[in-house]
C-alpha positions in Angstrom: 136.6 -52.2 -156.0 138.4 -54.3 -158.7 141.9 -53.3 -159.4 142.8 -52.5 -163.0 146.5 -52.8 -163.7 148.7 -51.3 -166.3 152.5 -52.0 -166.1 154.9 -49.8 -168.0 157.3 -52.7 -168.9 154.6 -54.9 -170.4 152.6 -52.1 -172.1 155.5 -50.4 -174.0 153.7 -51.0 -177.3 150.3 -49.9 -175.9 148.9 -53.4 -176.4 149.6 -55.6 -173.3 147.5 -54.4 -170.4 146.3 -56.3 -167.3 142.6 -56.9 -166.8 140.7 -57.4 -163.6 142.4 -59.7 -161.2 139.4 -60.7 -159.1 139.3 -64.3 -160.4 143.1 -64.8 -160.2 145.0 -66.8 -157.6 145.4 -64.7 -154.5 149.2 -64.5 -154.7 149.1 -63.4 -158.3 146.5 -60.7 -157.7 148.4 -59.4 -154.6 151.7 -59.3 -156.5 150.1 -57.5 -159.4 148.5 -54.9 -157.2 151.9 -54.2 -155.5 153.5 -53.9 -158.9 151.0 -51.3 -160.1 150.5 -48.9 -157.2 150.3 -45.9 -159.5 148.2 -47.6 -162.1 145.4 -45.5 -163.6 142.1 -47.4 -164.3 141.2 -44.9 -166.9 144.4 -45.3 -168.8 144.1 -49.0 -168.5 140.7 -49.0 -170.1 141.9 -46.8 -172.9 144.9 -49.0 -173.6 142.8 -52.1 -173.5 140.4 -50.6 -176.1 143.4 -49.7 -178.3 144.8 -53.2 -178.0 141.6 -54.8 -179.2 140.9 -52.2 -181.9 144.4 -52.1 -183.3 146.2 -49.1 -184.8 145.0 -49.9 -188.3 141.5 -51.2 -188.9 141.0 -54.0 -191.4 138.3 -53.9 -194.1 134.8 -54.7 -192.9 133.1 -57.7 -194.5 130.2 -55.5 -195.7 132.4 -53.3 -197.9 134.4 -56.1 -199.5 134.3 -56.4 -203.3 132.4 -59.2 -205.0 134.3 -62.5 -205.7 136.7 -62.4 -208.6 136.2 -65.9 -210.1 139.3 -65.9 -212.3 141.6 -64.3 -209.8 142.8 -67.3 -207.8 145.5 -67.3 -205.1 147.1 -70.5 -204.1 148.7 -70.6 -200.6 151.2 -73.5 -200.1 152.7 -74.7 -196.9 155.3 -77.4 -196.7 156.0 -78.1 -193.0 154.9 -76.4 -189.8 155.9 -78.8 -187.0 152.9 -81.0 -187.5 150.3 -78.2 -186.9 147.5 -77.2 -189.2 149.2 -74.0 -190.6 148.1 -70.8 -189.1 150.2 -69.1 -191.8 147.8 -70.4 -194.4 144.6 -69.9 -192.5 145.3 -66.3 -191.6 146.1 -64.9 -195.0 143.3 -67.0 -196.5 140.9 -64.9 -194.4 142.5 -61.6 -195.5 142.5 -62.6 -199.2 139.0 -63.9 -199.1 137.8 -60.6 -197.5 139.5 -58.8 -200.4 137.4 -60.8 -202.9 140.0 -63.3 -204.1 139.3 -67.0 -204.6 141.7 -68.8 -202.2 143.0 -72.4 -202.3 145.3 -73.9 -199.8 147.7 -76.8 -200.1 149.6 -78.3 -197.2 152.3 -80.4 -198.7 153.0 -82.1 -195.3 149.7 -83.7 -195.7 149.1 -84.0 -199.5 150.9 -83.8 -202.8 151.3 -80.8 -205.1 148.0 -80.5 -207.0 148.9 -79.7 -210.6 145.4 -78.6 -211.5 145.2 -76.0 -208.7 148.7 -74.7 -209.4 147.8 -74.3 -213.1 144.7 -72.3 -212.2 146.4 -69.8 -209.9 147.2 -66.2 -210.8 149.4 -65.9 -207.7 151.1 -68.8 -205.8 152.4 -67.9 -202.3 154.6 -70.2 -200.2 154.5 -70.0 -196.4 158.0 -70.1 -194.8 157.7 -70.3 -191.0 160.9 -72.2 -190.4 164.1 -73.4 -192.0 162.9 -76.9 -192.9 159.8 -75.5 -194.6 161.9 -73.1 -196.7 164.1 -75.9 -198.0 161.1 -77.9 -198.9 159.5 -74.9 -200.6 162.6 -74.4 -202.7 162.0 -77.8 -204.3 158.3 -77.2 -204.8 158.9 -73.7 -206.2 160.6 -75.0 -209.3 157.8 -77.5 -209.9 155.3 -74.7 -209.6 157.2 -72.7 -212.2 157.1 -75.7 -214.6 153.4 -76.2 -214.0 152.4 -72.6 -214.4 155.1 -70.3 -216.0 152.7 -67.3 -216.0 152.0 -67.4 -212.2 153.4 -64.8 -210.0 155.2 -66.3 -207.0 155.5 -64.9 -203.5 157.2 -66.3 -200.5 156.2 -65.1 -197.0 157.0 -65.8 -193.4 159.8 -65.7 -190.9 162.4 -67.2 -193.1 161.8 -65.0 -196.1 164.1 -62.2 -195.1 167.1 -64.4 -194.5 166.7 -66.2 -197.8 165.4 -63.5 -200.1 168.4 -63.6 -202.5 168.1 -67.3 -202.9 164.4 -67.3 -203.3 164.3 -64.6 -205.9 167.0 -66.3 -207.8 164.8 -69.4 -207.9 161.9 -67.4 -209.3 160.1 -65.7 -206.4 158.7 -62.3 -207.5 158.1 -61.0 -204.0 159.4 -62.1 -200.5 157.6 -60.9 -197.4 158.7 -61.2 -193.8 157.2 -60.1 -190.5 153.6 -59.2 -190.4 152.8 -60.5 -193.8 149.0 -60.5 -194.2 148.4 -56.9 -195.3 151.5 -57.0 -197.5 150.4 -60.2 -199.2 147.0 -58.7 -200.1 148.8 -55.6 -201.3 151.0 -57.7 -203.5 148.1 -59.6 -205.0 146.4 -56.3 -205.6 149.4 -55.0 -207.5 149.3 -58.1 -209.7 145.6 -57.9 -210.4 145.2 -54.2 -210.8 142.7 -51.7 -209.3 139.9 -53.0 -207.0 136.3 -52.7 -208.0 135.6 -50.3 -205.2 138.2 -48.0 -203.7 136.9 -48.3 -200.1 137.3 -52.0 -200.2 141.1 -51.9 -200.4 143.3 -51.4 -197.4 146.1 -48.9 -197.8 149.5 -50.5 -198.1 151.5 -50.6 -194.8 153.8 -47.6 -194.4 155.5 -48.1 -191.0 158.4 -50.3 -190.1 158.8 -51.4 -193.7 162.2 -52.4 -195.0 162.9 -53.2 -198.7 165.9 -54.6 -200.5 166.6 -54.7 -204.2 166.6 -57.9 -206.2 164.7 -59.6 -209.0 161.7 -59.1 -206.8 161.3 -56.9 -203.9 162.0 -58.2 -200.4 159.9 -56.6 -197.7 159.9 -56.9 -193.9 156.7 -55.3 -192.6 156.2 -54.8 -188.8 152.9 -52.9 -188.9 150.4 -53.4 -186.1 147.5 -55.1 -187.8 143.8 -55.6 -187.0 143.6 -59.3 -187.7 140.8 -61.4 -189.3 139.7 -64.7 -187.7 141.7 -67.3 -189.6 139.8 -69.2 -192.4 140.7 -72.9 -192.1 138.0 -74.2 -194.4 140.4 -75.1 -197.2 142.8 -77.0 -195.0 142.9 -80.7 -194.0 140.9 -81.6 -190.9 142.6 -81.3 -187.5 142.6 -85.1 -187.2 145.2 -85.2 -190.0 147.8 -83.4 -187.9 150.0 -84.3 -185.0 148.2 -85.1 -181.7 148.9 -84.8 -178.0 149.6 -88.1 -176.2 148.9 -88.7 -172.5 149.8 -92.3 -171.9 147.7 -94.3 -174.3 145.1 -91.5 -174.9 145.3 -89.0 -177.7 143.9 -85.5 -178.1 143.2 -83.6 -181.3 145.4 -80.5 -181.4 144.6 -77.1 -182.8 147.0 -74.2 -183.1 146.8 -70.4 -182.8 148.9 -67.4 -182.0 148.2 -64.7 -179.4 151.4 -62.7 -180.2 154.1 -62.5 -182.8 157.7 -61.3 -182.6 159.7 -61.1 -179.4 161.1 -58.5 -177.0 164.3 -60.5 -176.5 167.5 -60.9 -178.5 168.7 -64.5 -178.4 171.5 -64.7 -181.0 170.5 -68.0 -182.6 166.8 -67.2 -182.8 165.3 -66.6 -186.2 162.7 -64.2 -184.8 165.3 -61.6 -183.7 166.7 -60.5 -187.1 163.2 -60.0 -188.4 161.4 -58.3 -185.5 164.3 -56.6 -183.9 162.8 -56.7 -180.4 159.3 -55.7 -181.4 156.2 -57.5 -180.3 152.9 -57.7 -182.2 149.7 -58.7 -180.5 146.8 -60.6 -182.1 143.6 -59.1 -180.7 142.0 -61.1 -178.0 138.6 -61.4 -179.8 140.4 -62.8 -182.9 142.4 -65.4 -180.9 139.3 -66.5 -179.0 137.2 -66.8 -182.1 139.9 -68.9 -183.8 140.0 -71.2 -180.8 136.1 -71.4 -180.8 136.2 -72.5 -184.4 138.8 -75.1 -183.9 137.0 -76.5 -180.9 133.9 -76.8 -183.1 136.0 -78.6 -185.6 137.1 -81.2 -182.9 140.1 -79.6 -181.2 140.6 -81.0 -177.6 143.9 -79.2 -177.0 145.4 -75.9 -178.3 149.1 -75.1 -179.0 149.9 -71.4 -178.6 152.7 -70.8 -181.1 153.8 -67.5 -179.7 157.7 -67.3 -179.5 157.1 -66.5 -175.8 153.6 -66.5 -174.2 154.9 -64.3 -171.4 156.2 -61.6 -173.7 152.7 -60.2 -173.1 151.7 -61.9 -169.9 148.5 -59.9 -169.2 147.2 -60.5 -172.7 148.0 -64.2 -172.5 146.4 -64.7 -169.1 143.3 -62.9 -170.2 143.0 -65.1 -173.3 143.3 -68.4 -171.4 141.0 -67.3 -168.7 138.2 -66.5 -171.2 139.1 -69.7 -173.2 138.8 -71.8 -170.1 135.4 -70.3 -169.2 134.1 -71.1 -172.6 135.7 -74.5 -172.9 136.4 -76.0 -169.5 137.7 -79.3 -170.8 140.1 -77.8 -173.3 143.8 -78.1 -172.5 146.7 -76.2 -174.0 150.4 -75.7 -174.1 152.6 -72.6 -174.4 156.2 -71.6 -174.9 157.9 -69.5 -172.2 161.5 -68.5 -171.6 163.3 -69.8 -168.5 163.8 -66.2 -167.6 160.1 -65.5 -167.7 159.2 -68.7 -165.8 161.2 -67.3 -162.9 160.1 -63.7 -163.2 156.4 -64.5 -163.5 156.2 -67.5 -161.3 153.2 -66.1 -159.5 151.2 -66.5 -162.8 152.0 -70.1 -163.4 149.1 -71.4 -161.1 146.7 -69.4 -163.3 148.1 -71.4 -166.3 147.6 -74.7 -164.5 144.0 -73.8 -163.4 143.0 -72.9 -166.9 144.2 -76.2 -168.5 147.8 -75.7 -169.3 149.4 -79.2 -169.6 152.9 -78.3 -170.5 155.3 -75.4 -171.0 157.9 -75.6 -173.7 161.1 -73.7 -172.8 164.2 -73.3 -174.9 166.9 -74.3 -172.4 169.4 -74.9 -175.3 172.4 -75.8 -173.0 173.3 -76.4 -169.4 176.7 -74.8 -169.8 176.8 -71.1 -168.7 179.5 -70.1 -171.2 177.4 -71.5 -174.1 174.3 -69.8 -172.7 176.2 -66.6 -172.7 177.3 -67.0 -176.3 173.6 -67.5 -177.3 172.5 -64.6 -175.1 169.7 -66.7 -173.6 169.2 -64.6 -170.4 169.4 -67.6 -168.1 172.0 -69.8 -166.4 172.2 -73.5 -165.5 171.0 -72.7 -162.0 168.1 -70.7 -163.4 167.0 -73.8 -165.5 167.1 -76.0 -162.4 165.1 -73.4 -160.5 162.5 -73.2 -163.3 162.0 -76.9 -163.2 161.0 -76.7 -159.6 158.8 -73.6 -160.2 156.8 -75.4 -162.8 156.6 -78.6 -160.7 155.2 -76.6 -157.8 152.7 -74.9 -160.0 151.5 -78.2 -161.5 152.6 -77.7 -165.1 155.0 -79.9 -166.9 158.1 -78.3 -168.4 159.1 -79.4 -171.9 162.7 -78.4 -172.3 164.2 -78.0 -175.8 167.9 -77.9 -176.6 170.5 -77.0 -179.2 172.5 -80.0 -178.2 175.4 -79.9 -180.7 177.3 -76.7 -181.3 181.0 -75.9 -181.8 181.6 -75.3 -178.1 180.2 -78.7 -177.0 182.5 -80.9 -175.0 182.0 -84.6 -174.3 181.8 -83.8 -170.6 179.0 -81.2 -171.2 177.0 -83.8 -173.1 177.4 -86.4 -170.4 176.5 -83.7 -167.7 173.3 -82.9 -169.7 172.1 -86.5 -169.6 173.0 -86.7 -165.9 171.2 -83.5 -165.0 168.0 -84.3 -166.8 168.0 -87.7 -165.0 168.6 -86.1 -161.6 165.9 -83.5 -162.2 163.5 -86.4 -163.0 162.4 -84.9 -166.3 163.6 -87.5 -168.8 160.0 -88.3 -169.8 159.5 -84.6 -170.6 162.4 -84.4 -173.1 161.8 -85.5 -176.7 164.9 -87.6 -177.5 165.4 -85.8 -180.8 166.2 -82.7 -178.7 169.5 -84.3 -177.6 170.6 -84.7 -181.2 169.9 -81.3 -182.7 172.6 -79.2 -184.3 172.9 -75.4 -184.1 171.3 -73.7 -187.1 173.2 -70.7 -188.6 171.0 -69.3 -191.3 171.5 -66.1 -193.3 171.3 -63.0 -191.1 172.0 -64.9 -187.9 173.3 -62.7 -185.1 175.8 -65.5 -184.3 177.8 -64.3 -187.3 178.6 -61.2 -185.3 179.9 -63.1 -182.2 183.7 -63.0 -181.9 183.7 -66.5 -180.3 182.1 -67.8 -183.4 184.5 -66.3 -185.9 186.4 -68.7 -188.1 184.0 -71.6 -187.1 181.8 -71.4 -190.2 182.3 -71.8 -193.9 180.7 -69.7 -196.7 176.9 -69.7 -197.1 175.4 -72.8 -198.7 172.5 -71.7 -200.9 171.1 -75.2 -201.2 171.0 -75.9 -197.5 170.4 -72.3 -196.6 172.9 -72.3 -193.8 176.5 -71.3 -192.9 177.9 -74.8 -192.4 180.1 -75.5 -189.4 182.0 -78.5 -188.2 183.0 -79.3 -184.6 186.7 -79.0 -183.8 186.6 -82.7 -182.8 185.3 -84.8 -185.7 184.2 -87.5 -183.3 181.5 -85.1 -181.9 180.0 -84.7 -185.4 180.1 -88.5 -185.8 178.4 -88.9 -182.4 175.6 -86.5 -183.4 174.9 -88.5 -186.6 174.9 -91.8 -184.6 172.5 -90.4 -181.9 170.1 -89.1 -184.6 170.0 -92.6 -186.2 169.5 -94.2 -182.8 166.5 -91.9 -182.1 165.0 -92.8 -185.5 165.5 -96.5 -184.9 164.0 -96.3 -181.4 160.9 -94.5 -182.7 160.4 -97.2 -185.3 160.7 -99.8 -182.5 158.2 -97.8 -180.4 160.6 -97.5 -177.5 159.7 -95.2 -174.6 161.5 -91.9 -174.0 163.2 -93.5 -171.0 164.5 -96.4 -173.0 165.7 -94.2 -175.8 167.3 -91.8 -173.4 169.3 -94.5 -171.7 170.5 -95.9 -175.0 171.6 -92.5 -176.1 173.4 -91.9 -172.8 175.2 -95.2 -173.2 176.2 -94.5 -176.8 177.6 -91.1 -175.6 179.8 -93.0 -173.2 177.8 -92.6 -170.0 176.5 -95.1 -167.5 172.8 -94.6 -166.9 171.7 -95.8 -163.5 169.3 -98.8 -163.3 165.6 -97.8 -163.2 164.2 -99.6 -160.3 160.5 -98.7 -161.0 158.4 -98.4 -164.1 158.5 -94.7 -165.0 155.1 -92.9 -165.3 153.6 -93.0 -168.8 151.1 -90.1 -168.4 153.4 -87.2 -169.1 151.8 -85.1 -171.8 153.8 -85.0 -175.0 153.2 -83.6 -178.5 153.8 -86.3 -181.1 155.8 -84.1 -183.3 158.6 -82.5 -181.2 159.7 -78.9 -181.5 163.1 -78.2 -182.9 162.8 -74.9 -184.8 166.3 -73.4 -184.0 168.2 -76.5 -185.2 169.3 -78.0 -188.5 166.5 -80.2 -189.9 166.4 -83.9 -189.3 167.4 -85.7 -192.6 164.1 -87.6 -192.8 162.1 -84.3 -192.8 163.8 -82.8 -195.8 163.6 -86.0 -197.7 159.9 -86.5 -197.0 158.4 -84.5 -199.9 158.2 -85.6 -203.5 157.2 -83.6 -206.6 154.2 -84.9 -208.6 154.5 -86.7 -211.8 154.2 -84.3 -214.7 
């Protein structure tokens, strides 16, 4: 008899349930069985069906209204860590299903198309991160100049924190959280009644917060039944950042199996929006999205979930089926240090299904700083997690918030020394050791007593609460290290060479490297740094078109 397992902790939202474990590593299956002695197979089956159906059914394609040729919606992305934007592809599918003509522009890969802007009834900017929002602010004014009559909407994770600034710049609606249904609802409100009443989905009603302003700011946390993302209007995957393994390159796709997060890290932009809630993308949708990207040339998939093990059962099921369909496809995920330790028995399942690297937000090696950030792990936990990943055969890809008001020169030198001692220098993108703590509007850091008095008033142009280190030399060192990383990249230096130069610049004494370090460590060619202030070259990289 095959065990069906449903754990109360992971199934709190009725979405994350464990499937059959017959094909899992023996240790994982045994551990899961012990953890679910009282599990009821009938309730497991019901919960699994609920997860894949979703609490609110989306519109079926066969009841969608006919295309509205003059009702064009233009979705614009500015920057999404080098990925083909999921946040354009997903709403494109929803809007197309509602009968709208949808165009997409990714300004990280092309210029602002004046003709398409002028033709749009609604222009919607996708704001998945701080850098994207700053770039969108510049483009927004250009859109207003090109098409004064267009209605402008901003949607995505950074909408809520910056709603006041965005509406002041001309946004008519700002949407955060689960944005797809709300975006369709907003376009409906601009256009007017639909041709057939049954074709329109009812507006979300649960977990919806509004705030007054020139336009309405909405944070929607409904559980949605998703459409398979429509990537037909986006640049090809070959135009985006790739995965490097030595000299070889792999074309990278991107998808999301969950959104939101159960945890409360103080510096994380997800927490103020989702408030500890997790939303699951149905397994069939995730797998269909992966299938389509593989057909388009993807050789590797990045799962963009804030934490892949927020819903470990759902995640493992997805990658097992994915691996069965595409045995040569590799992938990467993001998992907290805390979850790497807690769910260590599941890591071999990741390795066996093609996981090449696990990104983990270490942030600091100092326990006091980790406490301020409420990370849920310690320095010792990080060291343990490195060993756990190594034993499981997956590469850990640590990320950091290297510079913050509590940083001391000794902590910085200890960071270099520890990474070298753990033999993971090749797994750390050098830019990670230059990043500055980001304090956007709504940040939970503003409630931290130890942070009081360290920040100045909100800067509406940079969209941050600026802070300066008590020791000006630390701020100067951060700027110098960032320049060194940029220069090293232009000179095509290895991560090891760049690391040693940074360590020396910080005042350390890197030991001589007696052997040539391995060059086959997997690394994404556009490193992740979503919780830090943007690198100067990124925010200077977009230019408005000639009018």
